[in-house]
N, C-alpha and C positions, 0 to 999 in steps of 0.2 A: 105475099108472104115473103119474108126475108129468105134468101139462099143460105143454107147452112154454112157454106164456106166463105160468104161474104163478110166483111168486118160488121161487127154489131155497132150500131151508131145511135148515140144518145145526144141530146142537147139539153142545155140549161139556160134558164133566164138570168138577167143580171142580178147579182146579189147572192145567187145559190152557188156553192162550192162543193162539187162532187168528188174532190181530190181523194177523200179518205176512202170512198167506195171503190174509185178506180185503182187505188193502191192494192185493196183487197182483191179486186177482180184479177190483177196482174200476178198476184201471188197464187191465187187458187186455179186460175183458168189461163195459164201462160200460153197454151196452145190455141187459144180462141182469141183472135184480135178484136179489140174494142175501139172505137173513136168517140171522142167527146168534143162538142164544139158549143160555143155560146150562141144564143138566139135571142132577138128582141122579144118582148112580151107579146106584142101585136102579131108576130109571126109564128109563135110557138105552136098553136093549135093547127094552124095551116101546115105546117112542116111534119106534123104528126099525121094528120089525116091524108096527105098526099104521099107518104111513105118516105119522105126525105129522112126523117128520124124514126127509129123503132120505139123509142121511149123518150119523154120529156119530162124534166123537173120544172114546174111552172107554178105560177101564183093562182090561188083559188079566190073566188069560185070560177068555174069554166062550164062550158056546155058539154054534159057528159054523153050525149047521144052518140052511140057507136063506141064508147071509150070505157075502159076500166080505170078508175082513179083511186089512188090511195093517198089520204092526207097524212102528212109527215109531221109538221110542226107549224107553229105561228111565231110571227115577229112583232115587235113593238113597233108602232108608227112613230115617225118623228117629223118635226118641222124643221126644214133648213132655212136659215137666215143669215144675213151678212153679220159679221163678227161685231159690227157696232150697233146691231139692232137691239132693242130694249129686252127682246125675248132672251138674248144671251145672258142676262143677268140672272135668270131663274134656272132652277133644276129641271122643271117641267112646267107645262102650260096646258090650259083647257082650251078645247077647240073653239069655245065661244070667245076667248081673248083674242082670236084671229079674224073676228068678223069683218074688220076693216081692212085687212091685208088683202093684197090682190094675189090670187093663186096663180102661179105660172104653168098651170095644167089644166086640162078639160075639167071643169067642175064636177062632171058626172063620175070622175075617178075617185073623188072624194066627196061622197053625198053629205057626210056629216058637216063638213065645211059650208056647203051649199045650203044647208038647212039654217044656218045661223049668219050667213054672211049678209052684209048690208047690200041694198040694192045697187049702189054705186060699185061696190067691190065685185059683185057678181057680174055686172055690166062690162067692167073693165077686163075681168078674167075671161069672159066669153070672147072678147075682142082679141086676145092674144093670138099670134099666129101658131100653128102646131110647132113644137120644139121636142127635141129628144131631152131626156132627163140631164145629160150633160150640158146641153145649151140652157135650159131652164136654171140650173144651178148657177152657170155663169152670169146669167142675168140677176139672180138672187144676190150674187156677191157685189152688185153695185147698189144694193139697198132698194131694188125697184119692187121687190115682191117676196113670195114665199113658195116653197114646194114641201108637200107632204108625202113622205115615201117610207118604205120599211127601213129599218136601221141598217141592215146590210147594204141597201142601195146607197144611203147616205155615206157610209164609210167607203164604198166603192169609188164614189165620186168626191171624196173628201178634198178640200182645198183649204189653204191657210187664211183665206179671207172669209170663210163661211163656219158656221157652228151648227150642230143640230141638237134639239130637245125633244124628249118624249112628249107626246100629245094625248091627253085624257079626252075621251069622248069620240075617239075615232076607232073603228073595229080594228083588231089585229090583222095582220097579213098572213094568210095561209099559204103554205108551200105544199105541193102535192107531186106525186109521180103518176104519169098517165101513159096509157099505151092502147092501141087499137084492140077492140074487142074480138076482131076476126083474125088476129095475129097468133098463131101458135107456136111461133118460134121458141123452143125450150129455153133459150138464153134469157128470154124475159123473166122466166120464173128464177133463174140464177141470179139476176140482177135485184129482183125483188128480195130474194133471200139475204143478199148482201146488205141492202139498204135496211132491211128489218133486223139485222144483226144475228142471223142464223150462223151456226158454226159449220164447218165444212161436213160434219158427220150428222147434221140434222137432216130429217126426212122432209122432202118437198111435200107441201100440202096441195090442196086443189086451188086453182087460180081463183082469186076473189072475183066477185061479180062487180058490175058497174056501180053498185051501191056499197062498195066494201066498207068494213067498219073501220073507224078511224083508229089509227094506231095511237097508243098511249102517248100523251104529250108529258114531257118533264115539267115538274112543277118547280120552277127555279126559285120561288119564294120561300120554300120550306124544305126541310131535310126529309129524306126517305124514312118512314117509320120502322123501327125494328119489329121483329116477330113478336116480342114480348109486348111491346107497346100496343101493338095492333089488337092484341088479345085482352089488353087491360091488365096483364100479370106483371110480375117483377122480372127485371132483365135478367138473362141467364148468366150463372157464374162463370168465371173464367176457369179453365182447368189447366193447372200446372204452370200458370204464368202470373206473375204479379201485375195487378193492373196499374197502369201508369197515370199519374194525376193529369187531369184536363188541362190543355195549354191556355194560359190566360189571355184571351183575345184582347182584352181591355188595354194591355201594355203594347200591342202591336197595331191596333186600329187607329187610324188617322182621322180624326174629326175634323169640323169646320171651324172649331174655335168657340169660345163662350158667346160671342156676340151672335153666332148664327144658330145657336142651340144644336139640335140633332139634324143636320143636313141629310138630304137623300142622296143615294149614289146617282151620279150622271150616266145616262144611257143604258140600254138593256134592261133585263128584269132582274 
């Protein structure tokens, strides 16, 4: 168990940015020191279990034995290719379109690609030496293969000689917050409250179980419904103010031109 006076230590895997939560912590709990440091995906669970970190922001799924885990959000998977690759000409690709490309990662990390890959591509991918994501992307820049990673990781390792495009048919990458089930440090609940957006005056609830319910994921493809629309009624009247005319988005939206029709936005959801 963490000593109450020791700095509270959290770790986060590549692509995860806890800065906004750390700023809230510094404002609310200025007398309680917190430390945050990056950790590689392969070491995140080990650091959590051996006490190096009190909490870890990591990628899901993970072995939850002895842990509490709160799923936070999901990310779009993208394929990273050289800027001269044929994929660069498209807004997005299907994973089946990458069947003959050589994956610069362990095939088990992208099972959807392994399911559709040609025998030659699978054999060549399996023969690749272990590489970090940064090393793999440097190889991709030469046109020798591809890497499939969450969008935030692709942005983290962005280079001028590579591009990334969303991949359909690959499961989204989940990010969660994990801590040891036997750790009763009260600061854990403080950090959970900050991550979940509780206000300073919010009452702490009971600590979630290892099968904690997944937090609501933002639906980036649609607007949040109003109370009236959810009930099927008419929108409420404005009181004391004259409603402003809606902004004409058509005048500010930049399309792809007549030749391309209605193009899709690149990257993200």
